[in-house]
Structure formats: C-alpha cells, structure tokens
C-alpha positions in Angstrom: 0.0 0.0 0.0 1.5 3.4 -0.9 1.9 6.2 1.5 -1.1 8.5 1.3 1.3 11.1 0.0 1.4 14.8 0.6 -0.6 17.5 -0.9 0.9 20.7 -2.3 -1.3 23.6 -3.4 0.4 26.3 -5.5 -0.6 29.1 -7.9 -0.1 27.8 -11.4 1.6 30.5 -13.5 0.8 28.6 -16.7 -2.9 29.0 -16.4 -5.0 32.1 -15.6 -6.3 32.1 -12.0 -5.6 28.3 -11.6 -4.3 26.8 -8.5 -2.7 23.4 -8.7 -3.0 20.8 -5.9 -0.7 17.9 -6.4 -0.6 14.6 -4.5 2.8 13.0 -4.3 5.3 11.0 -2.4 9.0 10.4 -2.8 9.5 6.7 -2.1 13.2 6.2 -2.4 16.4 8.2 -2.9 19.7 6.5 -3.7 22.9 7.4 -5.5 21.4 5.9 -8.7 17.8 6.9 -8.8 14.9 8.7 -7.2 11.5 7.0 -7.2 8.1 8.2 -6.3 4.7 9.2 -7.6 2.8 12.4 -8.4 -0.8 13.1 -9.5 -2.8 16.2 -10.2 -6.3 15.4 -8.8 -7.9 18.0 -11.1 -6.5 16.0 -14.1 -6.1 12.5 -12.8 -5.4 11.0 -16.3 -2.6 13.5 -17.0 1.0 12.2 -16.6 3.0 14.9 -14.7 6.5 15.7 -15.9 9.1 15.5 -13.1 12.6 17.0 -13.3 15.7 16.6 -11.2 17.3 20.0 -10.9 20.4 21.5 -9.3 19.8 25.2 -9.3 18.9 26.1 -12.9 20.5 23.0 -14.4 18.2 20.1 -15.3 19.9 16.7 -14.7 17.0 14.4 -15.5 13.4 14.6 -16.7 10.7 11.9 -17.0 6.9 11.4 -17.2 5.2 10.1 -14.1 3.3 7.4 -16.0 4.5 4.1 -14.7 1.7 1.9 -13.5 1.7 0.7 -9.9 -1.0 -1.6 -8.7 -0.7 -0.2 -5.2 -1.6 3.3 -6.4 -4.6 2.0 -8.4 -5.8 0.0 -5.4 -5.5 3.0 -3.2 -7.6 5.1 -5.6 -4.7 7.3 -6.7 -5.9 8.1 -10.2 -5.6 5.3 -12.7 -2.4 4.0 -11.0 -0.2 5.4 -13.8 1.6 8.1 -11.7 4.9 6.6 -10.6 8.3 7.8 -11.8 11.9 7.0 -11.6 14.5 9.7 -12.1 18.0 8.4 -12.9 20.7 10.2 -11.0 23.5 11.0 -13.4 27.1 10.0 -12.6 28.1 13.6 -12.3 26.0 13.9 -9.2 27.6 10.7 -7.7 31.0 12.3 -7.2 32.5 12.8 -3.8 30.7 16.1 -3.3 27.3 16.7 -1.8 24.7 18.1 -4.3 21.5 19.8 -3.2 18.9 18.9 -5.8 15.3 19.7 -6.3 12.6 17.3 -7.5 10.1 19.5 -9.4 6.7 19.0 -11.2 7.2 21.0 -14.3 3.8 22.3 -15.4 3.2 23.9 -12.0 6.9 24.4 -11.2 6.1 22.9 -7.8 9.0 21.7 -5.7 8.2 18.3 -4.4 11.4 17.8 -2.5 14.9 19.1 -1.8 17.4 16.4 -1.3 21.2 16.0 -0.8 22.7 13.4 -3.1 26.3 12.2 -3.3 
C-alpha cells in the first residue's frame, strides 16, 4: 500500500487564475535513482512531468506514467503516476549536491534532497 502522500497547493503561473493541488510521495532516494509518484487530482489521467534540478540545471526529466497496482488499489488516479529519475554520474562524485525534484507544469518543488 502506498503512503497516502502529501498535498501541495500552488498558484499555477501557466494557467490564468488556476491553483494546482498535487498529491505526491518520494518513495526512495539513492545514488542511482529517485523513485516516487505524483498526481494532479484535477487532471487524474494526465502524466505529470518531473525533473531533477540542481539550481537552474536540469539533470534528469521523466513522465510520471509508470503503472503501480498499489496506487490503483489506493484510488490514486488510474495508478499510472509513478516515476523513476535516474541520478546522473556527475551527481555521484565525492561532493554533496543539493537537488530539487520539481513537477514541471506547476513548477512545484516536491522535495529538496542531498545526493552524493
């Protein structure tokens, strides 16, 4: 069963007078990948775009459209809201990197994490 997730409500600069409420959860963060799910309840069939950013640099981008039965069984949209962001080797060096996980359409920051 998935975590119920978090809700984030933000003004959406891409649509006039629209506020976006996202449901999401970051499930795992490792040196190789970041996994989780994100859904816009106002558009539950839309696959959100998720980016891994460090400042203004985008290191990875993917669609949150992987099917997970646990999401579908929990009533989280159609269950096709999971994502895996591959952490590039350049972020696996011996230096800490402060990265942001962002839903692109709303420019909503889902998490800020340190990776090495």
